[in-house]
ZAMARGU-4260 file (C-alpha; in steps of 0.2 Angstrom, whole numbers, plus 5000, padded with zeros to 4 digits):
<rodrens>
0) 4933/4968/4966 | 4940/4968/4985 | 4934/4983/4995 | 4942/4992/5009 | 4924/4994/5018
5) 4930/4993/5036 | 4937/5011/5040 | 4929/5022/5052 | 4941/5036/5052 | 4942/5038/5032
10) 4929/5038/5018 | 4927/5043/4999 | 4913/5054/5002 | 4911/5059/4983 | 4919/5059/4966
15) 4918/5072/4951 | 4927/5081/4939 | 4943/5071/4940 | 4945/5073/4960 | 4937/5064/4975
20) 4932/5072/4991 | 4938/5062/5007 | 4936/5063/5026 | 4953/5059/5034 | 4947/5059/5052
25) 4941/5075/5057 | 4948/5084/5041 | 4940/5086/5022 | 4952/5084/5007 | 4949/5088/4989
30) 4962/5077/4977 | 4964/5073/4961 | 4961/5055/4955 | 4964/5049/4936 | 4951/5035/4938
35) 4937/5049/4941 | 4932/5053/4923 | 4914/5058/4926 | 4909/5075/4929 | 4893/5072/4941
40) 4885/5086/4951 | 4895/5092/4967 | 4879/5091/4978 | 4888/5086/4994 | 4892/5101/5005
45) 4911/5096/5008 | 4915/5101/4991 | 4913/5119/4998 | 4921/5117/5015 | 4936/5106/5013
50) 4952/5109/5024 | 4965/5106/5009 | 4963/5104/4990 | 4977/5099/4979 | 4977/5108/4962
55) 4985/5099/4948 | 4995/5110/4936 | 4994/5109/4917 | 5012/5108/4917 | 5014/5092/4928
60) 5013/5091/4948 | 5004/5104/4957 | 5002/5113/4975 | 4991/5113/4990 | 4980/5127/4995
65) 4974/5124/5014 | 4960/5130/5024 | 4962/5126/5043 | 4972/5110/5041 | 4986/5105/5054
70) 5002/5102/5047 | 5001/5083/5054 | 4987/5073/5061 | 4983/5055/5066 | 4968/5042/5060
75) 4966/5025/5066 | 4963/5008/5057 | 4958/4997/5073 | 4972/4997/5084 | 4984/5005/5071
80) 4988/5023/5071 | 4994/5032/5057 | 5002/5051/5056 | 4997/5060/5040 | 5003/5076/5032
85) 4999/5084/5016 | 5016/5082/5004 | 5020/5083/4987 | 5012/5074/4973 | 4995/5076/4982
90) 4999/5062/4995 | 4996/5061/5014 | 5006/5046/5018 | 4993/5032/5018 | 4984/5023/5005
95) 4968/5017/5013 | 4961/5005/4999 | 4977/4994/5006 | 4967/4989/5022 | 4958/4976/5013
100) 4975/4967/5011 | 4979/4971/5028 | 4963/4960/5034 | 4967/4947/5021 | 4986/4943/5029
105) 4983/4949/5045 | 4970/4933/5046 | 4983/4921/5039 | 4997/4927/5051 | 4986/4924/5066
110) 4979/4909/5060 | 4995/4902/5056 | 4997/4896/5075 | 5016/4896/5071 | 5030/4910/5071
115) 5029/4919/5055 | 5043/4931/5045 | 5035/4943/5034 | 5046/4953/5020 | 5038/4970/5016
120) 5046/4977/5001 | 5043/4995/4994 | 5036/4997/5011 | 5032/5017/5011 | 5025/5022/5028
125) 5023/5005/5035 | 5003/5003/5033 | 5008/4982/5029 | 5021/4982/5041 | 5012/4988/5056
130) 4997/4975/5051 | 5007/4960/5049 | 5017/4964/5066 | 5001/4968/5074 | 4994/4950/5068
135) 5010/4943/5077 | 5023/4942/5063 | 5040/4948/5064 | 5042/4959/5050 | 5056/4965/5038
140) 5054/4983/5031 | 5062/4989/5015 | 5061/5006/5006 | 5075/5015/4998 | 5068/5031/5005
145) 5075/5036/5023 | 5062/5048/5025 | 5048/5035/5022 | 5056/5023/5033 | 5057/5036/5049
150) 5039/5040/5045 | 5034/5019/5047 | 5046/5022/5063 | 5034/5036/5069 | 5018/5026/5065
155) 5024/5011/5073 | 5028/5020/5089 | 5009/5028/5089 | 5002/5012/5087 | 5012/5004/5101
160) 5022/4994/5092 | 5039/5001/5096 | 5045/4985/5103 | 5038/4973/5091 | 5051/4963/5081
165) 5053/4975/5066 | 5069/4976/5055 | 5069/4994/5047 | 5080/4995/5033 | 5083/5009/5021
170) 5090/4999/5005 | 5086/4995/4986 | 5074/4982/4987 | 5082/4971/4972 | 5099/4971/4980
175) 5093/4967/4997 | 5083/4952/4990 | 5099/4947/4980 | 5109/4948/4997 | 5095/4938/5007
180) 5097/4924/4994 | 5116/4924/4996 | 5113/4924/5016 | 5100/4910/5014 | 5085/4919/5024
185) 5069/4914/5022 | 5052/4922/5023 | 5034/4915/5025 | 5026/4930/5018 | 5032/4943/5005
190) 5022/4959/5000 | 5027/4970/4987 | 5021/4989/4984 | 5031/4992/4968 | 5032/5009/4962
195) 5030/5012/4942 | 5046/5021/4942 | 5059/5025/4955 | 5077/5027/4960 | 5087/5017/4975
200) 5098/5025/4987 | 5111/5025/4975 | 5102/5031/4960 | 5098/5014/4955 | 5084/5015/4941
205) 5066/5005/4943 | 5054/5003/4928 | 5041/4990/4932 | 5037/4984/4917 | 5055/4980/4914
210) 5058/4974/4931 | 5044/4967/4940 | 5043/4949/4933 | 5062/4946/4935 | 5060/4953/4953
215) 5045/4941/4957 | 5057/4926/4951 | 5070/4932/4963 | 5058/4934/4978 | 5053/4916/4975
220) 5070/4909/4981 | 5069/4919/4998 | 5051/4909/5002 | 5052/4896/5015 | 5048/4879/5014
225) 5030/4881/5021 | 5026/4899/5014 | 5010/4908/5019 | 5007/4921/5005 | 5013/4932/4992
230) 5005/4949/4989 | 5009/4961/4974 | 5000/4978/4974 | 5000/4989/4956 | 4995/5006/4953
235) 5002/5005/4937 | 4991/5006/4920 | 4993/4990/4911 | 4998/4978/4926 | 4980/4974/4927
240) 4973/4960/4937 | 4975/4948/4925 | 4993/4951/4922 | 4997/4949/4941 | 4988/4933/4941
245) 4998/4926/4925 | 5015/4931/4934 | 5010/4922/4950 | 5004/4907/4944 | 5019/4906/4932
250) 5033/4908/4945 | 5024/4901/4961 | 5008/4890/4958 | 5019/4880/4944 | 5033/4878/4956
255) 5026/4876/4973 | 5007/4874/4971 | 4994/4885/4980 | 4981/4896/4971 | 4981/4914/4965
260) 4967/4928/4965 | 4968/4943/4957 | 4956/4959/4959 | 4954/4977/4959 | 4955/4984/4975
265) 4942/5000/4978 | 4933/5011/4992 | 4916/5013/4994 | 4909/5030/4991 | 4898/5035/5003
270) 4887/5048/4994 | 4880/5035/4981 | 4884/5017/4987 | 4896/5016/4972 | 4915/5009/4971
275) 4929/5018/4968 | 4943/5008/4959 | 4961/5010/4966 | 4973/4998/4958 | 4974/4981/4958
280) 4982/4966/4969 | 4988/4949/4966 | 4988/4937/4981 | 4995/4918/4982 | 4990/4908/4996
285) 4998/4891/5000
</rodrens>
């Protein structure tokens, strides 16, 4: 398992009863987590002194309950600064476990000793975009949500990366890649964080089980002649590390060589020294 254990402004304090107790900077949140199927004693005081609690509804969805939590606040990861806010579906605007991938491809970009072009697809609020840009890459950031792209730009500004070579695009990721193939544009690194289900700006439907393999095939056509890396993240039950490995081996290793690794990613739990699993990642490198 790859563990995101370099955080100072974030920690999973404890987990129990379908929920995780987290510290986001100066604030304590309790949020549901489907991986937490155990019901251990809630001895940590944060369970009774949280600033925000997301209550899941039996009918689907849920709602926040707040206790002295600001509308927005910031946390840092090294030089990167992220604006947070609680919004629907329990999220805060950041997936801290992805930091283990930011560190991985950031080192690859720095060590390349040459200009590196990175494409970040389904790019959300820009964590991977900022990490790649901070490491020295020029980045194309693509997401179907205008609001998410605006949020990502604000994170870039907060991180001192307003003038970094980042292209911000509100677009359907599949259609964008198809156009890049026709235009002949190439990238040295590709990052994708596809949703289980989603809609593009014009209502295009995305179902990951049906779309992910053809999309990987498409993306291999825009890799440069000397690519550095290809990263896929999955939070979808059924898309286990072995599945990601199989697809990357089939579409990249058999055609251009290199090697593939795929693992669960996780976050350390500070109260007991265990690790909370948080999805899976597949990595190809030359």
